[in-house]
N, C-alpha and C positions, 0 to 999 in steps of 0.2 A: 894729145889733141882730143878734146871731147867728142868731136864728130866721128873720129876713127874708133874710139872706144864704144860709142853708141852703135856704130855700124857692126862691129864685131859682136856686140851683145845681141843685137837683133838676128844676125846671121847664125849665131850659136843656137838660139832658141828655135829658129825655123828649121835648122839642120836636124836638131834632135827630134823635133816633132815629125819630120819626114822619115827619119830612121826608125822612130817608134812605130810609125804607120806601116813601114815596109817589113819590119821584123818583129811582130808582136810576140813571138815565142821567146825572144831574148830580152826585150826591153819592157819598160813600164811607161805608162803615160806620165808626162812631165807635169810638175806643178810649176807654173810659170811665175816664179817669184824672184825678187831681187837676190835672195840668198842663193837660189838655184843657179841663176845666171852668173853670180860671182864665183861659184864653185867651178863652173865650166870654163869661164874666161881665164881666171887665175893668171892675170896679165904677165907676159914674159917680156924681157927686153927684146926690142926689135931684132937685134943681132942673133937671137936664138931661134926665132920663129922659122926662118927659111931653112936652116940646117935640119931642124926637126921634121919639117914638111918634106924635105928632100929624102929623108930616110923612110918616113911613115905615111906620106900622102898629104893632101891639102888640108886635112882636118886633124892631123896627128898632134898638134899643139894644144888641142882642147883637152881639159883635164877633169876627171871625176874619179871617185874611189869608193871602196867598200867602207862602210861605217864599222865601228867595233862590234856592234850587234851583228852586222852582216858577216864579219869575219868569223865570229863564233859559230854561226850557222854553217858557213862554208867549211870550217875546220872539222866539224863533226861529220859532214857529208863526205869530205875527202878522206876521213879516217887518219888525220895527222897523228904522228907518233912522237914520243920524246926523242928518239934517235934520228928523226928526219932532218935533212938539210932543205930548208924552204927557200924558194927563189921567187921574187916578185919582179916580173918583167915590165918595166915602165913604172918604177916605184914612186915617182913623184916626190912627195914630202916625207916619205919613209914611214908613214903611220902603220901600214900593214906589216912591214918588216919588223918593227918594234913590237907590234901586237903579237906576232908569231912567237917571239921569244917570251913574252909575258904569258903566252898560252902554255909554254913548257917545252917548246921545240929546242933541240940542242944547238942548232945553227940556222941563222936566217940572213939572207942576202938580198939586196935590192940593186937593180941596174937601171939607171936613169940617164937620159941623154942631155937634159937641160941642166947646165951648171947652176943656175939660180935655184931650181927646185932641189937639186942635189945638195946645195949649201944649206937650204932649210932642213933637209933630212939629217944632215950632219949635226946641225945645231940641236935638233930634237933628240938625236942619239946621245949627244954630249950631256944633255940634261936628264937622261934616263939613269936608273939605278945601275950600279957597277955590274951586277950579274947579267943585266941586259946588254950593256956595252960590250962585255966580253964575248957574247955570242952573236952579235949583229955586225954586219959590215955593209957599207953603202959604196957602190961603184958608179962613177960617172963615166959613161961610155955608151957605145952603140950596141944595143942588145942583139942586133941582127948581124953583127960582124962575125965572121967564121971563127968558131971555137969559143966564143964568149960565154955561151951557156954551158958547154961541156967543161970548161975550165972551173966552173963553180961546183960541178958534180952534184946537182940537186937530186933529191929523191921525190920532191913534191914541188910543183910549179903552179903559179897563178899568173894569168895575163888578162888585163882589161883591154882587150883589142877592139873595143867598140868603134874607135875612131881610126884604127889602123887601115891602111890600104890592103887590098887582097894580096898584093905582091909581098908586103912585109909579113902578113900573117902566114903566107906560104913559106917564106924563108925561115920564120920561127919554127914552123912545123918540121922543116927539114933538119934544123938543128936539134930539136927535141928528140927526133927519131934516132939521133946518134948518141944520146945519153943513155948508157947501158944500165945505170942504176936508178933511172927515173921510174917510179912506180905509179904515180898519180898526178894528174894535172887538171886545172880548171880554166875555162875560158868563157868570157861573156858572149862572144860570137863563135859559133861552132867552126871547127876547122873543116876544110874541104874533105869530102869522102875519099878515103884512100891515102890521105896525106900523113897519117900516123900509123904506119904498119906496126902490128904487135899490140895495139891498144883497142879497148872496147869502150863505148860510151854508155853511161847509165841511161836507162830508159826514161827517167824523169829528171828534170832540172833541179838544181839546188836553188831554192828561192831565197835570195839574200838582199838585205837592205843596202842601198847605195846612196851616195851623197846627193844624187839628183832626185831621189825618190824618198828622202827621209820622212818617215811618218806615213808614207803612202804605200802603194803596191810594191812588192819586192821585184827584183830583176832575176830572171832565170840564168843560172850558170850551167854550162855543160861540163860534166865530170868525165874524164877519161882515165881508165885504169889499164895497167899492163895486163895482158891476158893471164899470166901466171900469178897475178895479185888481184884478181877481179872478183873475189868472193863478195857477195852483197853485204853491205854494212847497214845494219838496221838502225834507224833513227827513231826516237820516241814518237816523232810526229809524222815522219815520211818514210815508211818502209819502201825499198826500191830494189831493183835487180839490174843486172847488166845485160845489154843486148847490143846489136848493131856493130859489127866489126868495122874497124877503121884501118 
């Protein structure tokens, strides 16, 4: 129905503008274009919308992602290593999961609740080179279900939690705290103070290009490192240090 699509298009743009105004340290100003709107809406079958909102909140079905350029920036700031197991929470179309393997990481996993987005990710993986297919896996499931993150055993995690409810973000933090071999994670929206015991946050965000700000200002990502793995990683462009215990 055109009216419904138009309403969701407008609601998405207004919502993102409000979030941008409320959290300027985490988000960038939106470029209100048809392309940006289509990235956010990424229309889902009606039967998928409510289950996703039930898990992640009323805006959880809205979709955006890191660009390849943004991932390269993030990977350097996170200090990703060849032996890492990388996990993308809410992996959507799987682009980041595949990019991680192309970057040289030994194992990359994505968890996505939407069956239709998961199907797109599986098709993208099937079209990838054999060496990428061997090291990637896509899981269709609830990333907040007990044990789902620990079962993967990630050493590095990324979550685009910009549209997740506080409840879902807190449940993710609880799960992440239980993963003993996790050494570094990145989030678009910072976790609540005290919710990640044993981790410290870098004192400056990783400025990464996202699909909603392509060609414009980057979005800040908060990087958390386990305390015994928190030596500052120098970047050619952004030297930084770690402060602020979580």
